[in-house]
TORDONU-769836 format. One record per residue (C-alpha): x, y, z; residue number from 1; residue in one letter. Coordinates in steps of 0.25 Angstrom, whole numbers, plus 5000, padded with zeros to 4 digits. Each point is the difference from the previous one (the first is absolute). Layout:
+------+------+------+-----+------+
!   xx !   yy !   zz ! seq ! type !
+------+------+------+-----+------+
!    X !    Y !    Z ! NUM !    A !
...
+------+------+------+-----+------+
***
This chain:
+------+------+------+-----+------+
!   xx !   yy !   zz ! seq ! type !
+------+------+------+-----+------+
! 5257 ! 4991 ! 5206 !   1 !    M !
! 4986 ! 4996 ! 4999 !   2 !    K !
! 4994 ! 4999 ! 4986 !   3 !    T !
! 4985 ! 4999 ! 4996 !   4 !    D !
! 4996 ! 4987 ! 4993 !   5 !    T !
! 4990 ! 5000 ! 4989 !   6 !    P !
! 4989 ! 4995 ! 5009 !   7 !    S !
! 5002 ! 5010 ! 5011 !   8 !    S !
! 5000 ! 5011 ! 4989 !   9 !    T !
! 4987 ! 4995 ! 4995 !  10 !    L !
! 4994 ! 5000 ! 5014 !  11 !    K !
! 5004 ! 5015 ! 5001 !  12 !    Q !
! 4993 ! 5003 ! 4986 !  13 !    L !
! 4987 ! 4993 ! 5004 !  14 !    I !
! 4994 ! 5011 ! 5009 !  15 !    P !
! 5005 ! 5011 ! 4989 !  16 !    L !
! 4993 ! 4991 ! 4989 !  17 !    L !
! 4987 ! 4999 ! 5009 !  18 !    A !
! 5000 ! 5016 ! 5001 !  19 !    V !
! 5001 ! 5002 ! 4985 !  20 !    L !
! 4990 ! 4989 ! 4996 !  21 !    L !
! 4989 ! 5002 ! 5010 !  22 !    L !
! 4995 ! 5013 ! 4994 !  23 !    P !
! 5001 ! 4994 ! 4986 !  24 !    L !
! 4992 ! 4988 ! 5005 !  25 !    L !
! 4990 ! 5009 ! 5007 !  26 !    Y !
! 4998 ! 5008 ! 4987 !  27 !    L !
! 4998 ! 4988 ! 4991 !  28 !    L !
! 4990 ! 4994 ! 5010 !  29 !    F !
! 4991 ! 5013 ! 5001 !  30 !    F !
! 5001 ! 5003 ! 4986 !  31 !    R !
! 4993 ! 4988 ! 4996 !  32 !    S !
! 4992 ! 4998 ! 5013 !  33 !    H !
! 4991 ! 5012 ! 5000 !  34 !    R !
! 4988 ! 5005 ! 5008 !  35 !    D !
! 4990 ! 5011 ! 4995 !  36 !    L !
! 5009 ! 5012 ! 5001 !  37 !    D !
! 5011 ! 4994 ! 4991 !  38 !    A !
! 4990 ! 4995 ! 4991 !  39 !    I !
! 4993 ! 5014 ! 4998 !  40 !    K !
! 5014 ! 5006 ! 4998 !  41 !    K !
! 5002 ! 4990 ! 4988 !  42 !    S !
! 4986 ! 5003 ! 4995 !  43 !    G !
! 4998 ! 4985 ! 4997 !  44 !    T !
! 4995 ! 4988 ! 5007 !  45 !    V !
! 5006 ! 4987 ! 4996 !  46 !    R !
! 4989 ! 4990 ! 4999 !  47 !    V !
! 5003 ! 4985 ! 4999 !  48 !    L !
! 4990 ! 4993 ! 4991 !  49 !    L !
! 4998 ! 4986 ! 4994 !  50 !    S !
! 4998 ! 4999 ! 4986 !  51 !    Y !
! 4988 ! 4991 ! 4997 !  52 !    D !
! 4986 ! 5001 ! 4994 !  53 !    P !
! 4993 ! 5007 ! 5012 !  54 !    I !
! 5010 ! 5008 ! 5008 !  55 !    N !
! 5009 ! 5007 ! 4989 !  56 !    Y !
! 5001 ! 4998 ! 4985 !  57 !    F !
! 5001 ! 5007 ! 4987 !  58 !    I !
! 4987 ! 5000 ! 4991 !  59 !    Y !
! 4999 ! 5008 ! 4987 !  60 !    R !
! 5013 ! 5006 ! 5003 !  61 !    G !
! 4996 ! 5006 ! 5014 !  62 !    T !
! 5003 ! 4996 ! 5014 !  63 !    P !
! 4988 ! 4994 ! 5007 !  64 !    M !
! 4996 ! 4991 ! 5012 !  65 !    G !
! 4993 ! 5000 ! 5013 !  66 !    Y !
! 5013 ! 5002 ! 5009 !  67 !    S !
! 5005 ! 5010 ! 4989 !  68 !    Y !
! 4988 ! 5009 ! 5000 !  69 !    E !
! 4998 ! 5000 ! 5015 !  70 !    A !
! 5015 ! 5003 ! 5003 !  71 !    A !
! 5000 ! 5011 ! 4990 !  72 !    K !
! 4988 ! 5006 ! 5007 !  73 !    S !
! 5007 ! 4999 ! 5014 !  74 !    F !
! 5013 ! 5007 ! 4994 !  75 !    C !
! 4991 ! 5011 ! 4994 !  76 !    T !
! 4994 ! 5002 ! 5013 !  77 !    S !
! 5014 ! 5003 ! 5005 !  78 !    L !
! 5003 ! 5010 ! 4989 !  79 !    G !
! 5011 ! 4990 ! 4995 !  80 !    L !
! 5003 ! 4992 ! 4987 !  81 !    Q !
! 5000 ! 4985 ! 5000 !  82 !    M !
! 5012 ! 4992 ! 4996 !  83 !    E !
! 4997 ! 4986 ! 4997 !  84 !    V !
! 5010 ! 4989 ! 5004 !  85 !    V !
! 4995 ! 4987 ! 4994 !  86 !    V !
! 5002 ! 4988 ! 5008 !  87 !    V !
! 5002 ! 4987 ! 4991 !  88 !    R !
! 5004 ! 4991 ! 5011 !  89 !    D !
! 4988 ! 5001 ! 5010 !  90 !    L !
! 5008 ! 4992 ! 5011 !  91 !    N !
! 5009 ! 5012 ! 5001 !  92 !    S !
! 4990 ! 5011 ! 5001 !  93 !    Q !
! 5001 ! 5002 ! 5015 !  94 !    L !
! 5015 ! 4999 ! 4999 !  95 !    D !
! 5001 ! 5011 ! 4990 !  96 !    R !
! 4992 ! 5008 ! 5009 !  97 !    L !
! 5009 ! 4998 ! 5012 !  98 !    Q !
! 5012 ! 5003 ! 4992 !  99 !    S !
! 4995 ! 5013 ! 4996 ! 100 !    G !
! 4997 ! 4998 ! 4985 ! 101 !    E !
! 4986 ! 5005 ! 5002 ! 102 !    G !
! 4992 ! 5008 ! 5010 ! 103 !    D !
! 4987 ! 4992 ! 4999 ! 104 !    L !
! 4994 ! 4987 ! 4995 ! 105 !    V !
! 4987 ! 5003 ! 4994 ! 106 !    A !
! 4996 ! 4986 ! 4999 ! 107 !    H !
! 4989 ! 4994 ! 5008 ! 108 !    N !
! 5008 ! 4991 ! 5009 ! 109 !    L !
! 4994 ! 4991 ! 5010 ! 110 !    T !
! 5004 ! 5004 ! 5014 ! 111 !    I !
! 5008 ! 4989 ! 5007 ! 112 !    T !
! 5008 ! 4999 ! 5013 ! 113 !    S !
! 5013 ! 4997 ! 4992 ! 114 !    G !
! 4998 ! 5012 ! 4991 ! 115 !    R !
! 4998 ! 5009 ! 5012 ! 116 !    R !
! 5014 ! 4997 ! 5004 ! 117 !    T !
! 5005 ! 5006 ! 4987 ! 118 !    M !
! 4991 ! 5012 ! 4997 ! 119 !    V !
! 4989 ! 5009 ! 5005 ! 120 !    E !
! 4986 ! 4998 ! 4994 ! 121 !    F !
! 4989 ! 5010 ! 4997 ! 122 !    S !
! 4986 ! 4999 ! 5006 ! 123 !    D !
! 4993 ! 4989 ! 4993 ! 124 !    P !
! 4995 ! 5004 ! 4986 ! 125 !    I !
! 4991 ! 4988 ! 4998 ! 126 !    S !
! 4998 ! 4986 ! 5005 ! 127 !    Y !
! 5000 ! 4987 ! 4992 ! 128 !    T !
! 5002 ! 4985 ! 5002 ! 129 !    R !
! 5009 ! 4990 ! 4992 ! 130 !    Q !
! 4994 ! 4990 ! 4992 ! 131 !    V !
! 5004 ! 4987 ! 4993 ! 132 !    L !
! 5002 ! 5001 ! 4985 ! 133 !    I !
! 4997 ! 4987 ! 4993 ! 134 !    Q !
! 4995 ! 4995 ! 4986 ! 135 !    K !
! 4986 ! 4996 ! 4999 ! 136 !    K !
! 4999 ! 4985 ! 4998 ! 137 !    N !
! 4990 ! 4995 ! 4990 ! 138 !    P !
! 5003 ! 4986 ! 5004 ! 139 !    R !
! 4999 ! 5001 ! 5015 ! 140 !    G !
! 4998 ! 5010 ! 5011 ! 141 !    S !
! 5010 ! 5011 ! 5004 ! 142 !    P !
! 5005 ! 5001 ! 5014 ! 143 !    L !
! 4990 ! 5005 ! 5010 ! 144 !    R !
! 5009 ! 5002 ! 5012 ! 145 !    S !
! 5014 ! 5004 ! 5003 ! 146 !    V !
! 5001 ! 4987 ! 5007 ! 147 !    R !
! 5000 ! 4993 ! 4987 ! 148 !    E !
! 5013 ! 5006 ! 4997 ! 149 !    L !
! 5007 ! 4989 ! 5007 ! 150 !    D !
! 5011 ! 4995 ! 4992 ! 151 !    G !
! 4997 ! 5009 ! 4988 ! 152 !    R !
! 5010 ! 5011 ! 4994 ! 153 !    Q !
! 4997 ! 5015 ! 5001 ! 154 !    V !
! 5008 ! 5010 ! 4992 ! 155 !    H !
! 5003 ! 5013 ! 5007 ! 156 !    V !
! 5011 ! 5011 ! 5002 ! 157 !    R !
! 5008 ! 4998 ! 5012 ! 158 !    K !
! 4999 ! 5014 ! 5006 ! 159 !    E !
! 4985 ! 5001 ! 4997 ! 160 !    S !
! 4989 ! 5000 ! 5010 ! 161 !    A !
! 4995 ! 4988 ! 4993 ! 162 !    Y !
! 5013 ! 4992 ! 5004 ! 163 !    Y !
! 4998 ! 5005 ! 5015 ! 164 !    T !
! 4986 ! 4995 ! 5000 ! 165 !    E !
! 5003 ! 4986 ! 4994 ! 166 !    L !
! 5011 ! 4999 ! 5010 ! 167 !    M !
! 4990 ! 5003 ! 5011 ! 168 !    R !
! 4991 ! 4989 ! 4995 ! 169 !    L !
! 5011 ! 4990 ! 5001 ! 170 !    R !
! 5004 ! 5005 ! 5014 ! 171 !    R !
! 4987 ! 5002 ! 5007 ! 172 !    E !
! 4990 ! 4992 ! 4992 ! 173 !    E !
! 5009 ! 4988 ! 4997 ! 174 !    G !
! 4997 ! 5000 ! 4985 ! 175 !    I !
! 5011 ! 4994 ! 4992 ! 176 !    D !
! 5000 ! 5009 ! 4988 ! 177 !    V !
! 5012 ! 5000 ! 4992 ! 178 !    E !
! 5004 ! 5015 ! 4997 ! 179 !    I !
! 5008 ! 5002 ! 4987 ! 180 !    V !
! 5007 ! 5013 ! 5000 ! 181 !    T !
! 5001 ! 5008 ! 4987 ! 182 !    V !
! 5009 ! 5012 ! 4996 ! 183 !    P !
! 4996 ! 5013 ! 5005 ! 184 !    G !
! 4999 ! 5005 ! 4986 ! 185 !    E !
! 4987 ! 4991 ! 4998 ! 186 !    R !
! 4988 ! 5009 ! 5003 ! 187 !    T !
! 4987 ! 4994 ! 5005 ! 188 !    T !
! 4993 ! 5003 ! 4987 ! 189 !    S !
! 5011 ! 4991 ! 4993 ! 190 !    E !
! 4998 ! 4989 ! 5010 ! 191 !    L !
! 4984 ! 5000 ! 4998 ! 192 !    I !
! 5003 ! 4999 ! 4985 ! 193 !    R !
! 5009 ! 4988 ! 5003 ! 194 !    D !
! 4988 ! 4993 ! 5008 ! 195 !    V !
! 4991 ! 5003 ! 4988 ! 196 !    S !
! 5010 ! 4994 ! 4990 ! 197 !    R !
! 5002 ! 4988 ! 5009 ! 198 !    G !
! 5015 ! 5003 ! 5002 ! 199 !    A !
! 4998 ! 4999 ! 5015 ! 200 !    I !
! 4988 ! 4995 ! 5008 ! 201 !    S !
! 4998 ! 5011 ! 5011 ! 202 !    Y !
! 5004 ! 5014 ! 5005 ! 203 !    T !
! 4995 ! 5010 ! 5009 ! 204 !    V !
! 4995 ! 5014 ! 4998 ! 205 !    A !
! 4992 ! 5011 ! 5007 ! 206 !    D !
! 4985 ! 4999 ! 4997 ! 207 !    R !
! 5000 ! 5013 ! 4992 ! 208 !    D !
! 5011 ! 4996 ! 4991 ! 209 !    I !
! 4993 ! 4987 ! 4997 ! 210 !    A !
! 4987 ! 5007 ! 4997 ! 211 !    T !
! 5007 ! 5009 ! 4990 ! 212 !    A !
! 5006 ! 4988 ! 4993 ! 213 !    H !
! 4987 ! 4993 ! 4999 ! 214 !    R !
! 4996 ! 5004 ! 4985 ! 215 !    T !
! 5015 ! 4999 ! 4996 ! 216 !    L !
! 5001 ! 4986 ! 5005 ! 217 !    F !
! 4985 ! 4994 ! 5001 ! 218 !    P !
! 5005 ! 4986 ! 5003 ! 219 !    D !
! 5006 ! 5004 ! 5013 ! 220 !    I !
! 4992 ! 4998 ! 5014 ! 221 !    E !
! 5003 ! 5008 ! 5012 ! 222 !    A !
! 4989 ! 4997 ! 5010 ! 223 !    S !
! 5009 ! 4993 ! 5011 ! 224 !    V !
! 5005 ! 5010 ! 5011 ! 225 !    P !
! 5014 ! 4998 ! 5004 ! 226 !    V !
! 5000 ! 5011 ! 5011 ! 227 !    S !
! 4991 ! 5009 ! 5008 ! 228 !    L !
! 4998 ! 5014 ! 4996 ! 229 !    S !
! 5013 ! 5008 ! 5000 ! 230 !    Q !
! 5004 ! 5015 ! 5000 ! 231 !    P !
! 5007 ! 5005 ! 4988 ! 232 !    L !
! 5009 ! 5013 ! 5001 ! 233 !    A !
! 5011 ! 5008 ! 4994 ! 234 !    W !
! 5014 ! 5000 ! 5006 ! 235 !    A !
! 5010 ! 5010 ! 5003 ! 236 !    V !
! 5014 ! 4999 ! 5007 ! 237 !    G !
! 5002 ! 5000 ! 5015 ! 238 !    R !
! 5008 ! 5012 ! 4998 ! 239 !    H !
! 4988 ! 5008 ! 4994 ! 240 !    S !
! 4990 ! 5004 ! 5011 ! 241 !    P !
! 4996 ! 5013 ! 4994 ! 242 !    E !
! 4997 ! 4993 ! 4987 ! 243 !    L !
! 4992 ! 4990 ! 5007 ! 244 !    L !
! 4992 ! 5011 ! 5007 ! 245 !    H !
! 4997 ! 5007 ! 4987 ! 246 !    A !
! 4996 ! 4987 ! 4993 ! 247 !    L !
! 4990 ! 4996 ! 5011 ! 248 !    N !
! 4995 ! 5014 ! 5000 ! 249 !    G !
! 4997 ! 4999 ! 4985 ! 250 !    W !
! 4994 ! 4986 ! 5002 ! 251 !    L !
! 4990 ! 5006 ! 5011 ! 252 !    S !
! 4994 ! 5010 ! 4990 ! 253 !    E !
! 4986 ! 4997 ! 4994 ! 254 !    S !
! 5005 ! 5004 ! 4986 ! 255 !    S !
! 5011 ! 4989 ! 5001 ! 256 !    T !
! 4990 ! 4989 ! 5004 ! 257 !    A !
! 4992 ! 5004 ! 4988 ! 258 !    T !
! 5012 ! 5000 ! 4991 ! 259 !    L !
! 5003 ! 4985 ! 5005 ! 260 !    F !
! 4986 ! 4996 ! 4997 ! 261 !    S !
! 5001 ! 5005 ! 4986 ! 262 !    V !
! 5013 ! 4994 ! 4998 ! 263 !    L !
! 4995 ! 4987 ! 5005 ! 264 !    H !
! 4988 ! 5000 ! 4991 ! 265 !    L !
! 5009 ! 5004 ! 4988 ! 266 !    K !
! 5012 ! 4990 ! 5002 ! 267 !    Y !
! 4993 ! 4988 ! 5008 ! 268 !    Y !
! 4985 ! 4999 ! 4997 ! 269 !    L !
! 4999 ! 5004 ! 4986 ! 270 !    Q !
! 5004 ! 4986 ! 4995 ! 271 !    Q !
! 4997 ! 5002 ! 4985 ! 272 !    Y !
! 5008 ! 5013 ! 5000 ! 273 !    T !
! 5012 ! 4992 ! 5007 ! 274 !    F !
! 4999 ! 4989 ! 4989 ! 275 !    R !
! 4999 ! 5010 ! 4989 ! 276 !    K !
! 5012 ! 5007 ! 5005 ! 277 !    R !
! 5009 ! 4988 ! 5003 ! 278 !    A !
! 4998 ! 4994 ! 4987 ! 279 !    I !
! 5002 ! 5013 ! 4992 ! 280 !    S !
! 5012 ! 5002 ! 4991 ! 281 !    I !
! 5001 ! 5013 ! 5007 ! 282 !    F !
! 5003 ! 4994 ! 5014 ! 283 !    Y !
! 5014 ! 5000 ! 5003 ! 284 !    S !
! 5003 ! 4987 ! 5008 ! 285 !    G !
! 5013 ! 4993 ! 5003 ! 286 !    K !
! 5003 ! 4998 ! 4985 ! 287 !    Q !
! 5004 ! 5015 ! 5000 ! 288 !    G !
! 4990 ! 5005 ! 4990 ! 289 !    E !
! 4995 ! 5015 ! 5000 ! 290 !    I !
! 4992 ! 5000 ! 4987 ! 291 !    S !
! 4998 ! 4992 ! 4987 ! 292 !    P !
! 5010 ! 5008 ! 4993 ! 293 !    Y !
! 5012 ! 4997 ! 5009 ! 294 !    D !
! 5008 ! 4992 ! 4989 ! 295 !    R !
! 4999 ! 5013 ! 4991 ! 296 !    L !
! 5003 ! 5009 ! 5012 ! 297 !    I !
! 5013 ! 4992 ! 5004 ! 298 !    R !
! 5005 ! 5000 ! 4986 ! 299 !    R !
! 4998 ! 5015 ! 4998 ! 300 !    Y !
! 5005 ! 5004 ! 5014 ! 301 !    A !
! 5013 ! 4993 ! 4997 ! 302 !    A !
! 5002 ! 5009 ! 4988 ! 303 !    T !
! 5000 ! 5013 ! 5009 ! 304 !    V !
! 5007 ! 4993 ! 5011 ! 305 !    G !
! 4988 ! 5001 ! 5010 ! 306 !    W !
! 4995 ! 4990 ! 5010 ! 307 !    D !
! 4988 ! 4994 ! 4993 ! 308 !    W !
! 4992 ! 5003 ! 5012 ! 309 !    R !
! 5002 ! 5015 ! 4999 ! 310 !    L !
! 4995 ! 4999 ! 4985 ! 311 !    L !
! 4988 ! 4993 ! 5005 ! 312 !    A !
! 4997 ! 5010 ! 5010 ! 313 !    S !
! 5001 ! 5011 ! 4990 ! 314 !    L !
! 4991 ! 4992 ! 4991 ! 315 !    I !
! 4990 ! 4998 ! 5011 ! 316 !    Y !
! 5000 ! 5015 ! 5003 ! 317 !    E !
! 4997 ! 5003 ! 4985 ! 318 !    E !
! 4989 ! 4990 ! 4997 ! 319 !    S !
! 4998 ! 4990 ! 5011 ! 320 !    Q !
! 5005 ! 4990 ! 4990 ! 321 !    F !
! 4988 ! 5002 ! 4990 ! 322 !    D !
! 5006 ! 4999 ! 4986 ! 323 !    P !
! 4988 ! 5007 ! 4994 ! 324 !    G !
! 5000 ! 5012 ! 5009 ! 325 !    A !
! 4999 ! 5014 ! 4993 ! 326 !    V !
! 5001 ! 5013 ! 5007 ! 327 !    S !
! 4992 ! 5013 ! 4997 ! 328 !    W !
! 5012 ! 5005 ! 4994 ! 329 !    A !
! 5002 ! 4988 ! 4991 ! 330 !    G !
! 5011 ! 4993 ! 5007 ! 331 !    A !
! 4998 ! 4985 ! 4998 ! 332 !    S !
! 5004 ! 4986 ! 5005 ! 333 !    G !
! 5008 ! 4995 ! 5011 ! 334 !    L !
! 5010 ! 5011 ! 5001 ! 335 !    M !
! 4990 ! 5011 ! 4996 ! 336 !    Q !
! 5008 ! 5005 ! 4988 ! 337 !    L !
! 4996 ! 5012 ! 4991 ! 338 !    M !
! 5000 ! 4995 ! 4985 ! 339 !    P !
! 5010 ! 5011 ! 4997 ! 340 !    Q !
! 5009 ! 4995 ! 5010 ! 341 !    T !
! 4999 ! 4985 ! 4996 ! 342 !    A !
! 5001 ! 5005 ! 4985 ! 343 !    G !
! 5014 ! 5005 ! 5003 ! 344 !    M !
! 5004 ! 4986 ! 5001 ! 345 !    Y !
! 4993 ! 4995 ! 4988 ! 346 !    G !
! 4989 ! 4993 ! 5009 ! 347 !    I !
! 4985 ! 5003 ! 4997 ! 348 !    H !
! 4992 ! 4988 ! 5006 ! 349 !    N !
! 5000 ! 5005 ! 5015 ! 350 !    L !
! 4989 ! 4990 ! 5004 ! 351 !    L !
! 5009 ! 4989 ! 4998 ! 352 !    D !
! 5007 ! 4997 ! 5013 ! 353 !    P !
! 5013 ! 4996 ! 4994 ! 354 !    D !
! 5001 ! 5012 ! 4991 ! 355 !    S !
! 4995 ! 5010 ! 5011 ! 356 !    N !
! 5011 ! 4995 ! 5010 ! 357 !    I !
! 5011 ! 5001 ! 4989 ! 358 !    K !
! 4996 ! 5014 ! 4997 ! 359 !    A !
! 4999 ! 5004 ! 5015 ! 360 !    G !
! 5014 ! 4994 ! 5003 ! 361 !    T !
! 5006 ! 5007 ! 4988 ! 362 !    L !
! 4994 ! 5013 ! 5006 ! 363 !    Y !
! 5006 ! 4997 ! 5013 ! 364 !    I !
! 5013 ! 4998 ! 4994 ! 365 !    L !
! 4999 ! 5014 ! 4994 ! 366 !    S !
! 4997 ! 5006 ! 5014 ! 367 !    L !
! 5012 ! 4992 ! 5006 ! 368 !    Q !
! 5009 ! 5008 ! 4990 ! 369 !    K !
! 4992 ! 5013 ! 5004 ! 370 !    E !
! 5004 ! 4998 ! 5014 ! 371 !    W !
! 5013 ! 4994 ! 5000 ! 372 !    Q !
! 5006 ! 5012 ! 5006 ! 373 !    D !
! 4993 ! 4997 ! 5014 ! 374 !    I !
! 5011 ! 4992 ! 5007 ! 375 !    A !
! 4992 ! 4993 ! 5011 ! 376 !    D !
! 4992 ! 4988 ! 4993 ! 377 !    P !
! 4988 ! 5001 ! 5010 ! 378 !    E !
! 4999 ! 5015 ! 4998 ! 379 !    T !
! 5001 ! 4998 ! 4985 ! 380 !    R !
! 4989 ! 4990 ! 5000 ! 381 !    M !
! 4991 ! 5010 ! 5006 ! 382 !    K !
! 5003 ! 5010 ! 4989 ! 383 !    F !
! 4998 ! 4989 ! 4989 ! 384 !    I !
! 4986 ! 4996 ! 5006 ! 385 !    L !
! 4995 ! 5014 ! 5001 ! 386 !    A !
! 5005 ! 5003 ! 4986 ! 387 !    S !
! 4992 ! 4987 ! 4995 ! 388 !    Y !
! 4988 ! 5006 ! 5006 ! 389 !    N !
! 5000 ! 5015 ! 4996 ! 390 !    V !
! 5012 ! 5000 ! 4990 ! 391 !    G !
! 5014 ! 5005 ! 5003 ! 392 !    P !
! 4997 ! 5014 ! 4997 ! 393 !    G !
! 4992 ! 5003 ! 5012 ! 394 !    H !
! 5011 ! 4993 ! 5009 ! 395 !    V !
! 5011 ! 5009 ! 4993 ! 396 !    R !
! 4991 ! 5012 ! 5004 ! 397 !    D !
! 5000 ! 4995 ! 5014 ! 398 !    A !
! 5015 ! 4999 ! 5000 ! 399 !    Q !
! 5001 ! 5014 ! 4995 ! 400 !    A !
! 4991 ! 5005 ! 5010 ! 401 !    L !
! 5007 ! 4993 ! 5011 ! 402 !    A !
! 5014 ! 5006 ! 4996 ! 403 !    K !
! 4994 ! 5014 ! 4999 ! 404 !    K !
! 4994 ! 4999 ! 5014 ! 405 !    F !
! 5013 ! 4995 ! 5006 ! 406 !    G !
! 4997 ! 4985 ! 5000 ! 407 !    K !
! 5008 ! 4988 ! 4995 ! 408 !    D !
! 4995 ! 4997 ! 4985 ! 409 !    P !
! 5006 ! 4986 ! 5002 ! 410 !    N !
! 4992 ! 4996 ! 5012 ! 411 !    L !
! 4986 ! 4995 ! 5000 ! 412 !    W !
! 4994 ! 5001 ! 5014 ! 413 !    E !
! 4997 ! 5014 ! 5005 ! 414 !    E !
! 5007 ! 5006 ! 4988 ! 415 !    N !
! 4996 ! 4996 ! 4985 ! 416 !    V !
! 4988 ! 4993 ! 5006 ! 417 !    E !
! 4995 ! 5012 ! 5007 ! 418 !    H !
! 5001 ! 5009 ! 4988 ! 419 !    Y !
! 4993 ! 4990 ! 4991 ! 420 !    L !
! 4988 ! 5001 ! 5010 ! 421 !    R !
! 5001 ! 5015 ! 4999 ! 422 !    L !
! 4998 ! 5000 ! 4985 ! 423 !    K !
! 4985 ! 5000 ! 5002 ! 424 !    S !
! 5001 ! 5014 ! 5005 ! 425 !    R !
! 5000 ! 5012 ! 4991 ! 426 !    P !
! 5012 ! 5007 ! 5007 ! 427 !    L !
! 5009 ! 4988 ! 4997 ! 428 !    Y !
! 4995 ! 4995 ! 4986 ! 429 !    Y !
! 5000 ! 5014 ! 4995 ! 430 !    R !
! 5014 ! 5002 ! 5005 ! 431 !    D !
! 5011 ! 5002 ! 4989 ! 432 !    E !
! 5006 ! 4987 ! 5005 ! 433 !    A !
! 4988 ! 4992 ! 4996 ! 434 !    S !
! 5000 ! 4997 ! 4985 ! 435 !    K !
! 4989 ! 4990 ! 5000 ! 436 !    Y !
! 4989 ! 5008 ! 5008 ! 437 !    G !
! 4990 ! 4994 ! 5009 ! 438 !    Y !
! 5001 ! 4986 ! 5006 ! 439 !    C !
! 4992 ! 4993 ! 5010 ! 440 !    N !
! 5013 ! 4997 ! 5007 ! 441 !    G !
! 4994 ! 4992 ! 5011 ! 442 !    G !
! 4996 ! 4989 ! 4991 ! 443 !    M !
! 5014 ! 4996 ! 4995 ! 444 !    P !
! 5006 ! 5001 ! 5014 ! 445 !    V !
! 4989 ! 4990 ! 5005 ! 446 !    R !
! 5002 ! 4992 ! 4988 ! 447 !    Y !
! 5015 ! 4997 ! 5003 ! 448 !    A !
! 4997 ! 4998 ! 5014 ! 449 !    R !
! 4989 ! 4990 ! 4998 ! 450 !    N !
! 5008 ! 4992 ! 4990 ! 451 !    I !
! 5012 ! 4999 ! 5009 ! 452 !    L !
! 4991 ! 4997 ! 5012 ! 453 !    S !
! 4993 ! 4989 ! 4992 ! 454 !    R !
! 5014 ! 4995 ! 4995 ! 455 !    Y !
! 5004 ! 4998 ! 5015 ! 456 !    S !
! 4988 ! 4992 ! 5003 ! 457 !    L !
! 5002 ! 4992 ! 4987 ! 458 !    Y !
! 5015 ! 4997 ! 5004 ! 459 !    S !
! 4996 ! 4995 ! 5014 ! 460 !    Q !
! 4989 ! 4991 ! 4994 ! 461 !    A !
! 5004 ! 4996 ! 4986 ! 462 !    I !
! 5013 ! 4992 ! 4998 ! 463 !    P !
! 5010 ! 5006 ! 4990 ! 464 !    L !
+------+------+------+-----+------+
***
């Protein structure tokens, strides 16, 4: 009698496992590797951005940057939202695009033959050349030619176009430059700073980047070309031909050319503004700062169980971090509290940041109790935020209206949110279910959405 051995049984199972697993693998691949149709169905373009003083950063609590503004304009042209995916390790940005973590790299990348094997590039956005960054030497002459790099160390990231160009100089020009690779988390801005401080002798940057840093680091010199003129472009995955077609169509429009000219002036050529922004206490660099009040925000966020970046987003929405802000209605300070609200907690000096945030978080605690019956935490947060803006009474009215007209009073989107908007119409604010009357209901809906959207950006850019 013949019996199956374990190995023969396994061999019989392999075809069955393949049949079962292939559809799953297919779904996993195409769920992450998307072309334009799938992106439109999701409503969101996932944009890979590097966090640095030019391309994407948080300033005075709001996201800014050359690449951020340009990418947002492209997404808007498609009628889609933008989801920022921050790339900390620049050596991995194309790998992350390949793996489907993002749909688009909106970072001006030098088109190289090596990169062409990994991704598809858009039509060129601009052209630049690489230049040598060195410190002005008051005791002697700086280098005047790349040939003088013989035997000298240059620090660059390994996956950068700068590394590729230095390798070409070694291979084709016979220049014995010593290339020192740095971690992918080090930005070009940081390496320029290191040259200025004397921590390293040389690095390489695009000429435009070097120009922008001139007022911030006036002791650097960037006149020696390392490369010829090179095209810069955005990148999409090789699986996204329709997205690439849409991107190139947008780039060909005259309004897009005007946009890039304006952004180039704003972020590269206005050197005084660049310096002012980079040294400002409101610039959120790698130190993880959002505002001068982060210490207070962290402390009081803990008392309500919030991520401090969420509380920072609310404070930005209220006052743009201006402790002296006073509204037409008399709301004051960072969290724009009415005197009677703060008075309930024995707090009266609303222009003092500590007192103001303390009062604001005590009010948030009361709103958390108000909405503790909402089971889902994300939904509950929307009720709390809308209530902070217009008071819980109007939101309770919207709940009552939702219930009356057959909707779910414990859901936000398309339910309570919908009827909160309708409270600006007489038919609804005069309804017997509305106890608090008229409300410009679109305002608290936008308020909650803005805070959560900004919080998402803060979470990507600012460490916890």
